[in-house]
GUVEXDREN-232014 format. One record per residue: x, y, z of N, C-alpha, C in turn; residue number from 0. Coordinates in steps of 0.001 Angstrom, whole numbers, m for minus. Layout:
<sites>
    n_east   n_north      n_up   ca_east   ca_north     ca_up    c_east   c_north      c_up   num
         X         Y         Z         X          Y         Z         X         Y         Z   NUM
...
</sites>
This chain:
<sites>
    n_east   n_north      n_up   ca_east   ca_north     ca_up    c_east   c_north      c_up   num
     28791     21994     16047     28872      21214     17058     29584     19938     16612     0
     30653     18920     16567     30893      18259     15821     30120     16636     16255     1
     29778     15951     14872     28732      14255     15677     30209     13896     16242     2
     29516     12485     16675     30475      11560     17653     30301     10355     16103     3
     30806      9514     16502     31436       8296     15800     29912      7744     15649     4
     29010      7192     17052     28044       6581     16797     26933      7603     15850     5
     26787      8910     16246     25872       9694     15375     26241      9875     14027     6
     27628      9461     12957     28120       9559     12311     27268      8146     11496     7
     28225      7446     12459     27395       5717     11841     26055      6009     11528     8
     24792      5954     12535     23656       6525     12445     23255      7052     11072     9
     23438      8114     10772     23236       8687      9681     23981      8411      8325    10
     25196      8061      8416     25556       7240      7027     24938      5859      7149    11
     24189      5477      8115     23307       4118      7870     22451      4737      6115    12
     22009      5257      6349     21127       5692      5583     21199      4977      4242    13
     22332      5739      4134     22835       5214      2737     23029      3747      2435    14
     23448      3220      3121     22636       1812      2994     21488      1608      2840    15
     20823      1695      3276     19125       1176      3361     18552      1847      1272    16
     19365      2632       923     19148       3060      m177     20340      2271     m1647    17
     21167      1990      m722     22694        991     m1934     21772       466     m2768    18
     22246       405     m3841     21432         33     m5138     22086     m1758     m5882    19
     21105     m2305     m5798     21467      m3877     m5942     22873     m4697     m6073    20
     23319     m4668     m5085     24774      m5652     m4965     25897     m4502     m4739    21
     25324     m3430     m4526     26611      m2397     m4322     26620     m2287     m2585    22
     25670     m2729     m1926     26097      m2851      m168     27441     m2409       225    23
     28809     m3638      m489     29802      m3665      m282     30454     m1953      m393    24
     30404     m1605     m1262     30683       m274     m1828     30370      1105      m746    25
     29139       688      m590     28674       1886       870     29109      1424      1960    26
     29316       764      2024     29635        m61      3474     31249       484      3717    27
     32150        35      2014     33390        612      2584     33199      1839      2857    28
     32403      2596      2227     32692       4081      2329     32239      4739      3415    29
     31348      3971      4164     31557       4312      6035     32206      4392      6313    30
     32679      3049      5942     34256       2399      7108     34631      3593      6798    31
     35156      4572      5198     36470       5516      5425     36149      6692      6307    32
     34949      6906      6506     34545       8008      6646     34210      7893      8190    33
     34277      6879      8629     34008       6400     10509     35536      6157     10610    34
     36294      5779     10242     38043       5486     10485     37626      5193     12282    35
     37429      3813     12080     36992       3320     13408     36550      2706     13386    36
     37473      1078     13157     36489        145     13254     35851     m1028     14244    37
     36427      m770     15312     35601      m1196     16139     34808      m859     16457    38
     33816       871     16443     33132       1039     17053     31997       379     15515    39
     32262       725     14331     31328        854     13339     31506      m889     14025    40
     31975     m1573     13792     31081      m3113     13329     30490     m3248     14882    41
     30452     m2591     16275     29560      m2373     17258     28580     m1722     17174    42
     28312      m674     16126     26918       m474     15928     26352      m572     14023    43
     27132      m906     13562     26574      m1150     12164     25818     m2669     11477    44
     25803     m3560     12724     25024      m4862     12653     23423     m4873     12539    45
     22903     m4086     13468     21525      m3792     13180     21282     m2758     11574    46
     22525     m1854     11333     21554      m1568      9933     21434     m2718      8974    47
     22952     m3085      9011     22895      m3925      7958     22127     m4962      8061    48
     21405     m5850      9220     20539      m6423      8985     18984     m6060      9173    49
     18693     m4978      9442     17362      m4413      8371     17571     m4213      6228    50
     18593     m3818      6614     19008      m3945      4938     18601     m5250      4242    51
     19245     m6586      5410     19509      m7668      4377     17888     m8259      4425    52
     17504     m8131      5517     16107      m8367      5303     14690     m7519      4997    53
     15286     m6720      4339     14613      m5756      3495     14558     m6310      2234    54
     15653     m6808      1700     16281      m6836       441     16239     m8150       403    55
     15524     m8819      1093     14933     m11026      1365     16401    m11415       613    56
     17741    m10878      1644     19090     m11453      1339     19096    m13119      1391    57
     19015    m13776       397     19275     m15231       723     20568    m15743       599    58
     20132    m16631      1889     21720     m17588      2036     22007    m18933      1968    59
     22450    m19707      2382     22725     m21140      2233     23034    m22393      3551    60
     22343    m22929      4190     22298     m23056      4696     23583    m24509      4908    61
     24722    m24880      5599     25424     m25714      5418     25396    m26781      5207    62
     26033    m27881      4189     25351     m28981      4160     24011    m29146      3180    63
     23584    m28017      3000     22359     m28148      1882     22211    m26987       993    64
     21541    m27334       245     21772     m26939      m992     20331    m25677     m1188    65
     19701    m25813      m138     18517     m24839      m372     18686    m23308       645    66
     17989    m22232      m478     18729     m21272       m38     17632    m20472      1134    67
     18228    m20037      1577     16777     m19092      3007     16850    m17742      2393    68
     15350    m17084      2231     15189     m15581      2551     15173    m14948      3927    69
     16406    m13952      4213     16282     m13720      5202     15448    m12389      5183    70
     14113    m12684      5650     13070     m11824      5903     12732    m11061      7397    71
     11404    m10682      7635     11350     m10323      8961      9504    m11160      9368    72
      9335    m11848      8156      8565     m13274      8490      8849    m14270      8671    73
     10246    m14527      8143     10572     m16060      9148     12121    m15627     10197    74
     11888    m14471     10835     12622     m14226     11903     12085    m13921     12915    75
     12552    m15105     14564     12126     m15336     16039     12454    m14088     16634    76
     11766    m13894     17511     11792     m12538     19116     13054    m12659     19270    77
     13654    m13600     19249     15161     m13434     19158     16256    m13354     18295    78
     15847    m12350     17415     16506     m12399     15796     17220    m13867     15110    79
     16863    m14514     15360     16769     m16056     14600     16037    m16178     13742    80
     16320    m16687     12509     15412     m17062     11432     15012    m18806     11408    81
     14189    m18949     10986     13828     m19993     10754     13631    m20999      9331    82
     14038    m21704      9132     13512     m22076      7619     12796    m23310      7458    83
     11414    m23030      6718     10533     m23911      6781     10799    m25097      6033    84
     11800    m25285      5119     12184     m26595      3909     13200    m27337      4682    85
     13916    m27181      5552     14481     m28011      5987     14631    m27997      7728    86
     12897    m27493      8225     12636     m27259      9565     13627    m27389     10608    87
     14935    m25778      9750     15857     m26144     11184     16267    m24152     11478    88
     16433    m23934     12512     16571     m22448     12954     17934    m22314     12877    89
     18251    m20715     12760     19974     m20537     12770     19929    m18877     12901    90
     20950    m18954     13339     21689     m17306     13539     22535    m17164     11670    91
     22723    m15368     11821     22742     m15120     11336     23965    m13663     11326    92
     24996    m13656     11276     26012     m12661     11605     26191    m11512     10150    93
     25376    m10973     10398     25206      m9888      9401     25790     m8519      8723    94
     27034     m8758      9733     28447      m7857      8950     29234     m8835      8309    95
     29410     m9873      8535     30685     m11111      8015     29463    m12428      6798    96
     28432    m12173      7136     27443     m13094      5932     27455    m14274      6024    97
     27911    m14475      7740     27961     m15826      8381     26439    m16765      8922    98
     26522    m17909      8633     25126     m18365      8993     25479    m19929     10367    99
     25774    m19331     11298     25838     m19903     12625     24967    m20828     13768   100
     25377    m21551     14112     24285     m22142     15177     23289    m23047     14394   101
     23124    m23525     13240     22106     m24161     12872     21959    m25610     13857   102
     20699    m25455     13900     20018     m26394     14868     18474    m26812     14403   103
     18198    m28351     14421     17093     m28553     14442     15805    m28127     15016   104
     14575    m28091     14172     13828     m26800     15254     12344    m27400     14453   105
     12338    m28889     14219     10996     m29161     13463      9950    m29161     14598   106
     10217    m30134     16242      9144     m29378     17223      8310    m28483     17560   107
      8736    m27536     16415      8217     m25775     16986      7120    m25785     16091   108
      7409    m26054     14534      7124     m25480     13558      5567    m26601     12746   109
      4795    m26009     13286      3870     m27678     13309      3624    m27768     11929   110
      2954    m28573     11297      2220     m29390     10093      1452    m28281      9047   111
      1740    m27804      8365       756     m26989      7550       912    m27331      5804   112
       114    m28598      5834       117     m28562      4440      m116    m27819      2942   113
     m1027    m26732      3057     m1502     m25036      2537       154    m24628      2626   114
       839    m24480      3298      1794     m23704      2905      3270    m24247      2717   115
      2826    m25797      2471      3535     m26522      1732      3311    m26817        92   116
      1700    m26733       116      1291     m26676     m1642      2065    m25117     m1459   117
      1457    m24044     m1781      1710     m22771     m2045      3421    m22614     m2085   118
      4053    m23239     m1069      5816     m23611     m1556      5521    m24004     m3274   119
      5318    m25304     m3200      5176     m25597     m4428      4920    m25418     m5591   120
      3781    m24552     m5591      3478     m23892     m6468      4767    m22169     m6917   121
      4803    m22164     m6134      5509     m20350     m5847      7526    m21292     m6311   122
      7629    m22310     m6382      8783     m22907     m6785      8745    m22560     m8146   123
      7317    m23680     m8438      7025     m23290    m10177      6911    m22286    m11099   124
      6395    m21099     m9807      6279     m20156    m10442      7124    m19088    m10749   125
      8642    m19544    m10045      9808     m18677     m9778     10074    m19351    m11158   126
     10762    m20665    m11287     11166     m21658    m12345     10854    m20763    m13804   127
      9050    m20720    m14104      8899     m19997    m14985      8898    m18522    m15623   128
      9404    m17594    m14549      9315     m16431    m14647     10212    m15780    m14212   129
     10779    m16615    m13548     12268     m15556    m12803     13717    m16615    m12898   130
     14365    m16531    m13857     15606     m17347    m13842     16441    m16776    m13313   131
     16801    m18021    m12252     17861     m17560    m11263     17018    m17002     m9860   132
     16166    m16550    m10001     15601     m16131     m8808     14580    m17002     m7444   133
     14472    m16827     m6276     13946     m18055     m5267     12581    m16872     m4873   134
     11814    m18153     m4008     10353     m18155     m3368     10554    m18539     m2090   135
     10473    m17376     m1507     10126     m18545        39      8126    m18310       139   136
      7657    m18923      1217      6267     m18929      1610      5937    m18964      3558   137
      6100    m18215      4006      6259     m17897      5472      4714    m17594      5996   138
      4224    m19041      7144      3051     m18505      7613      3005    m17651      8085   139
      1829    m16792      8376      2095     m14973      9009       502    m15041     10502   140
       535    m15440     10695      m368     m15181     12203     m1763    m15832     11636   141
     m2002    m16858     10864     m2816     m17746     10161     m2862    m17474      8811   142
     m2230    m16404      8400     m2370     m16144      6533      m693    m16437      6680   143
      m601    m16038      5211       206     m16551      4370      1301    m15334      3928   144
      2774    m15467      3676      3043     m14719      3027      4137    m15123      2024   145
      3886    m14488       213      4784     m15217      m516      6002    m14389      m644   146
      7194    m14169      m621      8513     m13755     m1052      9232    m14491     m2220   147
      9188    m12974     m3475     10300     m13125     m4411     11212    m12314     m4331   148
     11769    m13465     m4845     13434     m11663     m5173     13980    m12873     m6353   149
     14895    m11678     m7192     15228     m11720     m8341     16117    m10739     m8672   150
     18093    m11217     m8464     18799      m9661     m8541     19421    m10446     m9973   151
     19509     m9649    m10803     20660      m9849    m11284     21580     m8231    m11782   152
     22892     m8976    m11811     24361      m8526    m11022     25538     m8406    m12587   153
     25464     m7237    m13077     26175      m7022    m14248     27803     m5909    m13882   154
     28340     m5641    m12783     29085      m4616    m13013     29811     m4837    m14207   155
     30555     m5387    m14362     30993      m5628    m16135     30638     m4810    m16963   156
     29377     m5189    m17332     28388      m3720    m18116     27577     m2672    m17562   157
     27969     m2552    m16364     28049       m880    m15429     26356     m1215    m14851   158
     25823     m2174    m14776     24516      m1917    m14169     24828     m3157    m13261   159
     23457     m3320    m12213     22508      m4434    m11627     21241     m4023    m11162   160
     20320     m5119    m11450     18921      m4778    m10955     18590     m6060     m9915   161
     16715     m5288     m9417     16416      m6633     m8405     15244     m6348     m8787   162
     14001     m7202     m9131     12429      m6962     m8853     12723     m8083     m7895   163
     11348     m7464     m7051     11503      m8191     m5713      9730     m7604     m5484   164
      8776     m8933     m5141      7437      m9321     m4467      7156     m9275     m2969   165
      6313     m9263     m2816      5560      m8982     m1805      4264    m10181     m1420   166
      3618    m11159      m939      2380     m11124     m1679      1636    m11871      m231   167
       489    m11168       101      m114     m11807      1371     m1394    m12402       880   168
     m1738    m13019      1638     m3148     m13856      1323     m3363    m13977      2826   169
     m4844    m13352      2676     m5265     m13020      4327     m6939    m14883      4080   170
     m6638    m15652      4465     m7453     m17006      5113     m8782    m16047      5322   171
     m8965    m14984      6036    m10325     m14601      6673    m11277    m13901      5286   172
    m10343    m13236      4791    m11195     m12528      3795    m11216    m12641      2370   173
    m10192    m13869      2038     m9674     m14084       957     m9269    m13621        17   174
     m8726    m11956       757     m7862     m11085        93     m6642    m10919      m330   175
     m5908    m10948     m1556     m4179     m11057     m2146     m3954     m9660     m2025   176
     m2712     m9096     m1038     m2718      m8095     m1812      m764     m8232     m1854   177
      m625     m7542     m2994       920      m6899     m2956      1813     m6056     m3396   178
      2897     m5835     m3242      3808      m5273     m3576      4948     m4853     m4174   179
      5239     m4646     m5274      6676      m4638     m6559      7551     m3751     m6297   180
      8660     m4292     m6023      9718      m3135     m5810     10591     m3267     m6978   181
     11226     m2355     m8049     11850      m3137     m9421     13256     m1326     m8498   182
     14188     m2200     m8471     15379       m953     m7991     16590     m1567     m9288   183
     16928      m189    m10500     18234       m605    m11239     18714       799    m10920   184
     20089       138    m11429     21305        843    m11667     22098       796    m12641   185
     21989      2060    m13524     23032       2250    m14526     24245      3104    m14649   186
     25518      2592    m14607     25973       3766    m14249     27674      3586    m15035   187
     27306      3080    m16842     28347       3728    m17460     28134      5417    m18396   188
     29034      5487    m18482     29054       6803    m18636     27701      7947    m17726   189
     27597      7636    m17072     26777       8363    m16098     26061      8034    m14663   190
     25057      7936    m14246     24834       7636    m12830     23530      7312    m12886   191
     22874      6335    m13626     20867       6747    m13090     20231      5526    m12338   192
     19903      5794    m11886     18541       4715    m11129     17135      4533    m10954   193
     16658      3707    m11569     15006       3285    m11023     14512      2866    m10223   194
     13864      3716     m9613     13357       2305     m8465     11781      2996     m8318   195
     10965      1927     m8309      9604       1809     m8704      9222       918     m7522   196
      8227      1362     m7283      7189        521     m6325      6164       803     m6413   197
      4929        58     m6268      3754       m630     m6715      3193     m1302     m5650   198
      1704     m1068     m5745       664      m2203     m4752      m749     m2483     m5717   199
      m828     m3679     m5396     m2397      m3441     m5781     m2777     m4590     m4729   200
     m4264     m4992     m4750     m4961      m6345     m4465     m5387     m6640     m4886   201
     m6678     m8147     m4016     m7216      m8458     m5613     m7892     m9503     m4203   202
     m9675     m9569     m4434    m10487     m10336     m3919    m10298    m11839     m4238   203
    m10345    m12985     m3755    m10051     m14226     m4634    m11489    m14743     m4005   204
    m11685    m16291     m4539    m12822     m16663     m4690    m12455    m17980     m3905   205
    m13719    m18142     m2928    m12743     m19087     m1970    m12716    m20663     m2594   206
    m11462    m21378     m2295    m11489     m22729     m2876    m11232    m23832     m1809   207
    m11541    m24930     m1999    m12020     m25688      m369    m10841    m26695      m753   208
    m10261    m27121     m2289     m9711     m28127     m1676     m7764    m27060     m2145   209
     m6811    m27390     m1369     m5631     m26620      m953     m4917    m26596     m2281   210
     m4624    m27610     m3117     m3938     m27531     m4163     m4672    m26158     m5317   211
     m5942    m26293     m5328     m6549     m26040     m6094     m6096    m24606     m6127   212
     m6651    m24202     m4809     m6235     m23002     m3784     m5000    m22261     m4329   213
     m4063    m22932     m3953     m2539     m22735     m4585     m2040    m22327     m6059   214
     m3163    m23242     m7025     m2466     m22732     m8552     m2956    m21168     m8451   215
     m4743    m21370     m7850     m5109     m20717     m8457     m4685    m19345     m8048   216
     m4318    m18715     m6744     m3699     m17675     m5954     m2098    m17175     m7221   217
     m1707    m17874     m7622      m660     m18264     m8834      m519    m17510     m9537   218
     m2186    m18023    m10091     m2771     m18180    m11933     m2998    m16220    m11741   219
     m3232    m15806    m10145     m3752     m14051     m9645     m2789    m13645     m9620   220
     m1790    m14337     m9340      m689     m13431     m8796       531    m13109    m10535   221
       351    m13847    m11206      1042     m13342    m12524       481    m12446    m13352   222
      m730    m12787    m13493     m2047     m11540    m14405     m1463    m10455    m13573   223
     m1398    m10499    m12225     m1319      m8713    m11052      m105     m8436    m11315   224
      1301     m9345    m11644      2131      m8835    m12054      2790     m8613    m13381   225
      1738     m8923    m14157      1677      m8789    m15632      1172     m7128    m15935   226
        41     m7043    m15299      m581      m6048    m15019       861     m5092    m14382   227
      1070     m4900    m13445      2200      m4022    m12470      3176     m3305    m13726   228
      4118     m4222    m13970      4788      m4456    m15571      4385     m3903    m16470   229
      2782     m4148    m16823      3049      m3354    m18413      2350     m1966    m17403   230
      2375     m1599    m16566      1880       m244    m15988      3764       736    m16584   231
      4461      m475    m15738      5699        687    m15737      5984       906    m17440   232
      6260      m236    m17716      6155        216    m19312      5517       973    m19726   233
      4330      1498    m19572      3351       2161    m20842      3738      3890    m19693   234
      4358      4078    m18302      5182       4703    m17636      6504      5432    m18348   235
      7087      4983    m18760      7905       4961    m19216      7878      5440    m20808   236
      7439      4513    m21272      7547       4907    m22886      6743      6351    m22599   237
      5541      6839    m21738      4813       8184    m21887      6108      9103    m21306   238
      7048      9144    m20195      7848       9867    m20113      8688      9360    m21456   239
      9633      8663    m21697      9865       9213    m23190      9287     10114    m23943   240
      7989      9952    m24105      7675      10380    m25782      7389     11654    m25064   241
      6685     11627    m24247      6097      13132    m23934      7067     13977    m22766   242
      7207     13649    m21093      7562      14354    m20099      9333     14632    m20870   243
      9702     13743    m20824     11499      14320    m21550     11406     15532    m22787   244
     10605     15056    m23821     10814      16297    m24863     10045     17537    m24178   245
      9090     17256    m23299      8805      19172    m22938      9742     19841    m21806   246
     10628     19097    m21303     12092      19305    m20840     12700     20303    m21579   247
     12778     19638    m23031     13507      21092    m23871     13056     22358    m24630   248
     13709     23234    m24444     13314      24323    m24770     12466     24362    m26087   249
     11387     24040    m26364     10950      24350    m28319     11199     25354    m29282   250
     11231     26339    m28857     12277      27648    m29729     13024     28428    m28667   251
     13936     28972    m29930     14820      29304    m28935     14415     30713    m28634   252
     16123     31359    m27582     14847      32566    m26914     14588     34084    m28231   253
     15001     33864    m29665     13701      34000    m30469     12868     34264    m30586   254
     12425     33498    m30412     10790      32246    m30164     10940     32336    m31747   255
     11661     31978    m32659     11240      31376    m34236     12582     29850    m33994   256
     11622     29211    m35098     12828      28408    m35352     13716     28808    m36361   257
     15187     28077    m35858     16271      28184    m36376     16553     27485    m38095   258
     16445     28398    m38976     16534      28037    m40700     17821     27544    m40814   259
     18485     26098    m40585     19695      25997    m40451     20518     26161    m41642   260
     19557     26320    m42996     20064      25988    m44220     20801     27452    m44174   261
     20087     28927    m43766     20664      29859    m43951     22104     29859    m43069   262
     21605     29260    m41568     22694      29243    m41625     24431     28814    m41958   263
     23837     28073    m42895     24765      26905    m43472     25104     28087    m44960   264
     24656     28428    m45051     24890      29255    m45924     25515     30823    m46229   265
     25591     31551    m44403     26413      32153    m44224     27458     31800    m43859   266
     27610     30494    m43677     29141      30138    m43360     29780     30097    m44143   267
     28491     29570    m45603     29594      29337    m46763     29790     30866    m46905   268
     29252     32232    m47657     29674      33091    m47643     30860     34125    m46692   269
     30798     33657    m45575     32268      34210    m44828     33560     33136    m44729   270
     33541     32206    m45411     34458      31407    m46173     34919     31981    m47033   271
     33986     32486    m48194     34243      32542    m49564     35073     34128    m49831   272
     34498     34955    m48562     34284      36454    m48241     36621     35802    m47756   273
     36555     35440    m47459     38596      35590    m47199     39059     34608    m47906   274
     38508     33726    m49363     39152      33104    m50088     39761     34644    m51000   275
     40666     34115    m51418     41882      35383    m52258     41982     35225    m53660   276
     41665     35836    m54472     41857      34973    m55831     42653     35934    m56780   277
</sites>
């Protein structure tokens, strides 16, 4: 039984979610060619693109501002609009055309939150020191706080793209800080290799009364935990290189004995001499 166009789009959309950094347009164009119906594609694909953009913390510029806004589940309203807590605006986003629309003031709906502001200041400082070209945004979340960090590096001329993405959640009632790190790298020169890593951790913090001190302490812990996770990734791949990958190779030929390369070389010389006429 042949799939309908909408069923094809639903199945093909899974490839969008797993597309390498910076290559979602390539995957979309492939889906477009498979579906071969732009009208239905535009009707159906928007929700899948929205999921991808939010999952990958897609960043956008609001008109007449230099501020970048991350698109996430944490700053999306029930109506599908996005809140920018820096400029106190709300806006709509066309996920198919990647266009910001209907920007308007939202300051009357955003409560003053000095601790979020302190966390945002520390987040920007942290990113400037550790993530060249990265972005970080802090969002209130039911009395708690979420820090989203994203750094993309695109180098298609050198056949690689990469993304480092972190989500940190601070629970104010338990003083627990939990985080998830995602790394995705695609290298495709003379081959096609992807690295996909996801690691999680958590740590209970010492309570602090001063908001600035607590913000600084949170990012000190984030720095330490990210270093530990990066070191763990490095150690895992060092082990793969030195042990696992070597074990994939057959240590001995089918004869169960090591090859005597010198003897083989002598055989070749002997065969060659045997054909020489004096």
